[in-house]
C-alpha positions, 0 to 999 in steps of 0.5 A: 187636418189640411183644409183651406177655408177662404173668407172675404167680402163678396167678389174677393175671389174666394170661389175663383181662387178656391177652385184653382187652389183645389185643382192645383193641390188635388183637393176637393172644393166646396162653395159654402153658399152652393152647399147651403142652397143644396142642403136646405133646398132654398135660395139665399134671396128666399132665406133673406126674405125670411130674415138675415138671422134665418140665413145666418143660422143655416150658414152656421149649420153648414159650418158644422158639416165641414168639420172633419173634412180633409183635403178640401178648399172651402169658399165661405160666404162673405158674411160668415164672420158676422156671427161671432159663433162662426169664428171657432167653427172656421178654425176647427175646419182648417187654415183660414185665409182672408182674401182681401181684394180692393173694393175698387177692383171688385165693383166692376166685376160683381153682378149684384143680382142674386146678392140680397145685401147689394140690392141697393147697388154695389157701392154697399160693398164699401160699407160692408168692407168697413164693417167686416174688415176687422172681423176678417182679420181676427178670424184669419190665420193668413191675410192675403191681398188679392190684387193680381191674377187668381193664379198669383193668389194660388201660388202665394197661398201654396207657398205660405201654407206649404201645400 
């Protein structure tokens, strides 16, 4: 199994780094949130309107779909670690890398529209980071501080994971 699973808070660079990494390694790329929306034909904000649990249950179903893929980089949704049941699934999918980007770097970049958990403002990122940081650390095989260019993160991952 040679998949790379990227986890981290929203805005940490999972999709940006993931696309570049996939291209550099000739891997496929999946944005898990896009996959979820396509699979269930419902937007993430609409799922959250039903309930966060409704969204999280659908997210877990998508993880099961990713088991057995090969040569794929998967950028997970920021809250995938919220449900403990997802951690063993992430490990079965591939090498789990926590992209840990400083919140102050994210605040200026994140568009809060379309992100249900940030409807009260981007400052909520500090609280989410504090709430999830340990979960990300416990779920990952590699913890990478993403405080430079996306290309630098790609090179660090390739070196650490021997891609």
